[in-house]
C-alpha positions as CSV (number, residue, x, y, z in Angstrom):
1,M,0.0,0.0,0.0
2,K,1.3,3.4,-1.0
3,I,0.1,6.6,0.7
4,A,0.6,10.2,-0.5
5,F,0.0,13.5,1.3
6,L,-0.2,17.0,0.1
7,T,-1.1,20.3,1.8
8,S,-2.5,23.2,-0.1
9,G,-3.8,26.7,0.2
10,G,-2.7,29.0,3.0
11,I,-1.1,27.4,6.1
12,A,-3.0,26.8,9.3
13,P,-2.0,25.5,12.8
14,C,-3.0,21.9,11.9
15,L,-0.9,20.9,8.9
16,S,2.2,19.5,10.6
17,A,0.1,17.8,13.3
18,S,-2.3,16.3,10.7
19,I,0.6,14.8,8.7
20,G,2.2,13.6,11.9
21,R,-0.9,11.8,13.1
22,L,-1.6,10.2,9.8
23,T,2.0,9.1,9.5
24,E,2.0,7.7,13.0
25,N,-1.2,5.7,12.4
26,Y,0.0,4.3,9.1
27,L,3.4,3.3,10.3
28,N,2.1,1.7,13.5
29,N,-0.8,-0.2,11.8
30,Y,0.7,-1.0,8.4
31,P,4.5,-1.8,8.8
32,H,5.1,-2.3,5.1
33,V,3.3,0.9,4.0
34,E,5.1,3.4,1.7
35,I,4.5,7.1,2.3
36,I,5.4,10.1,0.1
37,G,4.6,13.7,0.3
38,Y,4.1,16.0,-2.7
39,L,6.0,19.2,-2.2
40,N,4.1,22.5,-2.4
41,G,0.7,21.0,-2.9
42,Y,-0.8,20.4,-6.3
43,K,2.3,22.2,-7.8
44,G,4.5,19.3,-6.6
45,L,2.0,16.7,-7.9
46,L,2.0,18.3,-11.4
47,L,5.8,18.6,-11.4
48,G,6.4,15.2,-9.9
49,N,8.2,16.6,-6.9
50,S,7.9,14.5,-3.8
51,I,9.8,13.2,-0.8
52,S,9.7,9.7,0.9
53,F,8.9,9.3,4.6
54,P,11.4,6.8,6.1
55,K,10.2,4.2,8.5
56,E,12.4,5.5,11.3
57,L,10.3,8.7,11.2
58,K,8.0,6.8,13.5
59,N,10.3,7.6,16.4
60,K,10.2,11.3,15.8
61,I,6.5,11.8,15.1
62,Q,5.9,13.5,18.5
63,N,8.2,16.3,17.4
64,M,5.8,17.2,14.6
65,Y,3.1,18.3,17.0
66,H,5.3,21.1,18.2
67,F,5.5,22.9,14.8
68,G,3.2,25.1,12.8
69,G,3.3,25.3,9.0
70,S,3.7,22.3,6.8
71,P,6.9,20.3,6.2
72,L,5.6,19.7,2.7
73,G,5.0,23.3,1.7
74,N,1.9,24.8,0.2
75,S,0.7,26.5,-3.0
76,R,-2.6,27.8,-4.5
77,V,-3.1,25.7,-7.7
78,K,-6.4,24.9,-9.3
79,L,-6.2,21.9,-11.5
80,T,-9.1,23.1,-13.7
81,N,-7.5,26.5,-14.3
82,I,-5.4,25.4,-17.3
83,D,-4.1,28.9,-18.3
84,D,-2.8,29.5,-14.8
85,C,-1.0,26.2,-14.7
86,I,0.6,26.9,-18.0
87,S,1.6,30.5,-17.1
88,K,3.3,29.3,-14.0
89,G,5.2,26.5,-15.9
90,Y,3.5,23.6,-14.1
91,I,2.4,22.1,-17.4
92,N,3.1,22.5,-21.1
93,I,0.8,24.0,-23.7
94,G,-1.7,21.3,-24.8
95,E,-1.6,19.4,-21.5
96,I,-4.5,19.1,-19.2
97,P,-3.6,19.6,-15.5
98,L,-6.0,16.9,-14.2
99,E,-4.5,14.4,-16.7
100,V,-1.0,15.3,-15.7
101,A,-1.8,14.9,-12.0
102,A,-3.5,11.6,-12.6
103,K,-0.6,10.2,-14.6
104,Q,1.8,11.2,-11.9
105,L,-0.2,9.4,-9.3
106,V,-0.3,6.3,-11.6
107,K,3.4,6.6,-12.1
108,D,4.1,6.8,-8.4
109,K,1.7,3.9,-7.8
110,V,-0.3,5.7,-5.2
111,D,-3.2,3.9,-3.6
112,I,-4.4,6.6,-1.2
113,L,-4.1,10.4,-1.5
114,H,-4.7,12.6,1.6
115,T,-5.3,16.2,0.8
116,I,-5.1,18.6,3.8
117,G,-6.7,22.0,2.9
118,G,-9.7,24.2,2.8
119,D,-12.6,24.2,0.3
120,D,-10.5,25.1,-2.7
121,T,-8.1,22.2,-1.9
122,N,-10.8,19.7,-1.4
123,T,-13.0,20.8,-4.3
124,T,-9.9,20.4,-6.4
125,A,-9.4,16.9,-4.8
126,A,-13.0,16.2,-5.9
127,D,-12.2,17.2,-9.5
128,L,-9.2,14.9,-9.4
129,S,-11.1,12.0,-7.8
130,N,-13.9,12.3,-10.4
131,Y,-11.3,12.4,-13.3
132,L,-9.6,9.3,-12.0
133,K,-12.9,7.4,-11.6
134,K,-13.9,8.3,-15.2
135,N,-10.6,6.9,-16.4
136,N,-10.9,3.7,-14.4
137,Y,-8.0,4.3,-12.0
138,K,-8.8,3.1,-8.5
139,L,-7.5,5.7,-6.1
140,T,-9.0,6.7,-2.8
141,V,-8.9,10.4,-2.0
142,V,-9.6,11.5,1.6
143,G,-9.4,15.1,2.6
144,L,-8.9,16.8,6.0
145,P,-10.7,20.2,6.4
146,K,-8.1,22.9,7.1
147,T,-8.9,26.6,7.3
148,I,-8.7,29.2,10.0
149,D,-11.8,30.8,8.5
150,N,-14.0,27.9,9.6
151,D,-16.1,28.5,6.5
152,V,-16.5,25.1,4.8
153,F,-19.9,23.6,4.2
154,P,-21.0,21.3,5.9
155,I,-18.1,21.0,8.3
156,T,-18.9,22.2,11.8
157,Q,-15.3,22.9,12.9
158,T,-12.3,23.1,10.6
159,L,-8.8,22.2,11.7
160,G,-6.6,25.0,13.0
161,A,-9.4,27.6,13.5
162,W,-9.5,27.4,17.3
163,T,-5.7,27.9,17.5
164,A,-5.8,30.8,15.2
165,A,-8.4,32.5,17.3
166,E,-6.4,32.0,20.5
167,H,-3.2,33.4,19.0
168,G,-5.0,36.3,17.4
169,A,-6.2,37.1,21.0
170,I,-2.6,36.8,22.3
171,F,-1.4,39.1,19.5
172,F,-3.9,41.8,20.4
173,E,-3.1,41.4,24.1
174,N,0.2,43.1,23.4
175,I,-1.0,45.5,20.6
176,V,-3.8,47.0,22.8
177,N,-1.2,48.5,25.1
178,E,-0.4,51.0,22.2
179,N,-3.5,52.9,23.4
180,T,-1.2,54.4,26.0
181,T,1.0,56.1,23.4
182,F,-1.3,58.9,22.4
183,N,-4.7,60.5,23.2
184,R,-7.8,59.7,21.0
185,Q,-6.1,56.6,19.6
186,L,-7.9,54.3,17.1
187,I,-6.6,50.7,16.9
188,I,-7.9,48.4,14.1
189,H,-7.1,44.7,14.6
190,E,-7.5,43.3,11.1
191,I,-8.2,39.5,11.1
192,M,-8.3,37.0,8.3
193,G,-11.7,35.9,6.9
194,R,-12.5,36.5,3.3
195,H,-16.3,35.7,3.4
196,C,-16.7,34.5,7.0
197,G,-16.5,36.5,10.2
198,W,-16.1,33.5,12.5
199,L,-12.4,34.0,13.2
200,T,-12.9,37.7,14.0
201,A,-15.7,36.9,16.3
202,A,-13.9,34.0,18.0
203,T,-10.7,36.0,18.4
204,A,-12.7,38.8,20.1
205,Y,-14.3,36.2,22.3
206,E,-11.0,34.7,23.3
207,Y,-9.4,38.1,23.9
208,R,-12.2,39.2,26.1
209,N,-11.9,36.0,28.1
210,R,-8.2,36.7,28.6
211,L,-9.1,40.2,29.9
212,Q,-10.8,38.5,32.8
213,N,-7.4,37.4,34.1
214,L,-6.1,41.0,34.4
215,K,-6.4,43.2,37.4
216,F,-7.1,46.7,36.3
217,I,-6.1,50.0,38.0
218,P,-8.9,52.5,37.3
219,E,-7.4,55.1,39.7
220,I,-4.7,55.8,37.1
221,G,-6.6,55.1,33.9
222,I,-5.9,51.4,33.4
223,T,-9.5,50.3,33.0
224,K,-11.2,47.3,31.5
225,E,-13.4,49.6,29.3
226,R,-10.2,51.1,27.7
227,W,-8.7,47.7,27.0
228,D,-11.9,46.1,25.8
229,V,-13.2,45.5,22.2
230,H,-15.4,48.4,21.2
231,A,-16.6,47.2,17.8
232,I,-16.6,44.0,15.7
233,L,-17.0,44.3,11.9
234,L,-18.0,41.2,10.0
235,P,-18.9,40.4,6.4
236,E,-22.2,38.9,7.6
237,E,-23.5,42.2,9.1
238,K,-24.3,45.5,7.5
239,I,-22.7,48.6,9.0
240,D,-24.8,51.6,9.8
241,F,-21.8,53.8,9.5
242,D,-23.3,57.0,10.9
243,K,-24.9,55.2,13.9
244,E,-21.6,53.3,14.6
245,C,-19.5,56.4,14.4
246,A,-21.8,58.2,16.8
247,R,-21.5,55.3,19.3
248,L,-17.7,55.0,18.9
249,N,-17.3,58.8,19.3
250,R,-18.9,58.5,22.7
251,I,-16.5,55.7,23.6
252,M,-13.5,57.8,22.3
253,D,-14.7,60.8,24.4
254,S,-15.1,58.6,27.5
255,H,-12.1,56.3,27.3
256,D,-9.7,58.1,25.0
257,C,-9.4,55.2,22.5
258,V,-11.3,52.9,20.3
259,N,-10.4,49.2,19.6
260,I,-12.0,47.7,16.5
261,F,-11.8,44.0,15.5
262,L,-12.2,43.9,11.7
263,S,-12.7,40.9,9.5
264,E,-10.8,41.5,6.3
265,G,-13.8,40.5,4.3
266,A,-16.1,43.2,5.9
267,G,-17.3,45.7,3.3
268,L,-15.2,43.9,0.6
269,E,-17.6,44.7,-2.3
270,T,-17.6,48.4,-1.4
271,I,-13.8,48.6,-1.1
272,V,-13.4,46.8,-4.5
273,K,-15.9,49.1,-6.2
274,E,-14.2,52.2,-4.7
275,T,-10.7,51.0,-5.6
276,E,-11.8,50.3,-9.2
277,K,-13.6,53.6,-9.4
278,E,-10.3,55.4,-8.4
279,G,-8.4,53.4,-11.1
280,G,-6.7,51.0,-8.8
281,E,-5.9,47.4,-9.8
282,I,-7.6,44.4,-8.2
283,L,-5.3,41.4,-8.1
284,R,-6.7,37.9,-7.9
285,D,-5.3,34.4,-7.2
286,A,-5.8,31.2,-9.3
287,Y,-9.2,30.7,-7.8
288,G,-10.4,34.2,-8.7
289,H,-10.3,35.4,-5.1
290,V,-9.3,39.0,-4.5
291,R,-5.8,39.3,-3.0
292,L,-6.7,40.9,0.3
293,D,-3.1,41.7,1.3
294,N,-2.9,44.0,-1.7
295,L,-6.3,45.5,-1.1
296,N,-5.6,46.4,2.6
297,P,-9.1,46.6,4.0
298,G,-7.7,47.7,7.4
299,Q,-6.2,50.8,5.9
300,W,-9.4,51.6,4.0
301,F,-11.5,51.4,7.2
302,A,-8.9,53.4,9.1
303,K,-9.3,56.2,6.6
304,Q,-13.0,56.2,6.9
305,F,-13.1,56.1,10.7
306,S,-10.1,58.4,11.6
307,K,-11.8,61.6,10.5
308,R,-15.2,60.7,11.9
309,L,-13.8,59.8,15.3
310,K,-11.3,62.7,15.3
311,A,-8.6,60.3,16.1
312,N,-5.1,61.8,16.7
313,K,-3.4,58.5,16.1
314,V,-4.4,55.5,14.0
315,L,-2.8,52.0,14.2
316,V,-3.7,49.1,11.9
317,Q,-2.3,45.7,12.9
318,K,-2.8,42.3,11.2
319,S,-2.6,39.1,13.3
320,G,-3.2,36.7,10.4
321,Y,0.3,35.4,9.8
322,F,0.9,35.3,13.5
323,G,-2.2,33.2,14.1
324,R,-2.1,30.9,11.1
325,S,1.6,30.0,11.7
326,A,1.2,28.8,15.3
327,K,1.4,25.2,16.3
328,A,-1.9,23.5,17.1
329,N,-3.2,24.0,20.6
330,Q,-4.5,21.1,22.7
331,R,-8.1,21.7,21.6
332,D,-7.2,21.5,18.0
333,L,-4.8,18.6,18.5
334,N,-7.7,16.6,20.0
335,L,-9.8,17.4,16.9
336,I,-6.9,16.7,14.5
337,F,-6.4,13.2,16.1
338,E,-10.1,12.4,15.9
339,I,-10.4,13.4,12.2
340,A,-7.0,11.9,11.2
341,D,-7.9,8.6,12.8
342,H,-11.3,8.5,11.0
343,A,-9.6,9.5,7.7
344,L,-7.3,6.5,7.9
345,K,-10.3,4.2,8.4
346,S,-12.1,5.7,5.5
347,A,-9.1,5.5,3.2
348,V,-8.2,1.9,3.9
349,N,-11.9,1.0,3.3
350,G,-11.9,2.8,0.0
351,I,-14.2,5.6,1.0
352,S,-13.4,9.0,-0.6
353,G,-14.5,12.3,0.7
354,V,-13.7,14.9,3.4
355,V,-13.7,13.8,7.0
356,G,-15.3,16.1,9.6
357,W,-18.2,16.8,11.9
358,D,-21.2,17.0,9.6
359,E,-23.5,19.8,10.7
360,D,-26.3,18.5,8.5
361,N,-26.2,15.2,10.3
362,D,-26.2,16.1,14.0
363,N,-22.5,16.9,13.9
364,K,-21.6,13.3,13.4
365,L,-18.1,12.5,12.4
366,S,-18.1,11.0,8.9
367,C,-16.4,11.0,5.5
368,I,-18.5,13.5,3.7
369,D,-19.0,13.1,-0.1
370,F,-16.9,15.6,-2.1
371,K,-20.1,16.8,-3.8
372,R,-21.3,18.4,-0.6
373,I,-18.1,20.3,0.1
374,K,-18.0,24.0,-0.7
375,G,-16.6,27.2,0.7
376,G,-18.1,30.5,1.7
377,K,-20.1,29.3,4.7
378,P,-21.1,32.4,6.7
379,F,-20.7,32.8,10.4
380,D,-24.0,32.3,12.3
381,T,-24.4,35.6,14.2
382,N,-27.4,34.2,16.0
383,Q,-25.2,32.0,18.2
384,N,-25.7,32.7,21.9
385,W,-22.1,33.4,22.8
386,Y,-21.8,36.0,20.0
387,I,-25.1,37.7,20.9
388,K,-24.1,37.9,24.6
389,M,-20.7,39.3,23.7
390,M,-22.2,42.0,21.4
391,K,-24.6,43.1,24.1
392,E,-21.8,43.5,26.6
393,I,-19.8,45.5,24.0
394,Q,-22.8,47.8,23.3
395,K,-22.8,48.7,27.1
396,I,-19.2,49.9,27.2
397,E,-20.1,53.5,26.2
398,K,-22.3,53.8,29.3
């Protein structure tokens, strides 16, 4: 039996641990198994670049749980985007990426392919799986759902998201102290989340929980109200800009600062339209997604808010790379182990799909058919913990 791994898309705090758990399980249960890893995701598969996992790696698996990132590397490659694959030199003119990838798997004699990534990675895995079936090549493809955005249908909780929220909170725990450097300071904490505000909301929740462990000194201006989150801006919620600015102005007047947690996808359509209107270029990746790093939503919102709030100093800080690069915390490790263990069982039984808690089936752990996997799942703002948090934040001005 020959197993292949690949990690794709952006990194998340689960990749090394997922590879580690799968490797540990295969080497312990199937002593004669061969394991390879394609380097840099689908790019490595197209180019035939891979590394072998030696059997003695079994004695070092525990070390993998202490690292973030992926030892195999990542890339954003869509196997159905022929022009992009040609332009990047992954295939030659006249070749079909799916066919090139399939032939490489045949050449490498792979029986099971594990893809670890988000919706783009796993929908691409579905395209590959369907192509292989149509061409009578028996290969089991089992994906593990990775994304800090937690926005994959119908997965209840994606790998790495809990850790990213925790580390985003740790990041802001330091940044918030910048409120002491100037009067009427506006701090915008920009958090990853293209279409989904879950990570921003969860990061704010984790940060506010951490505030409970601090002892404030109101006699000299070190107050919980000043260190708290004053606004959360999500893609799922429309912003009444005038009303919000009026509320935040009252907070600025009372506490001399405003702390905003901003999902990078909030107001995206408006920012894109305004940028194009001004003649700016909108860059996109292989999947057609706007490159948010180039767009800088945080700076756009800073410009809008700074004048309205009469801010004397504005600071925009991004915690995305800090959070997504962390090693998995214990909560995520437990989920990773549960999903990786089930992924192995599904793979050896010839069941293809993506393993996760199925929210359409009472959150049951199962191998979900690729056809049901898609991205863009919005954050449910009706969850009790979020409603309670927002009510508490609304009271701060008083």
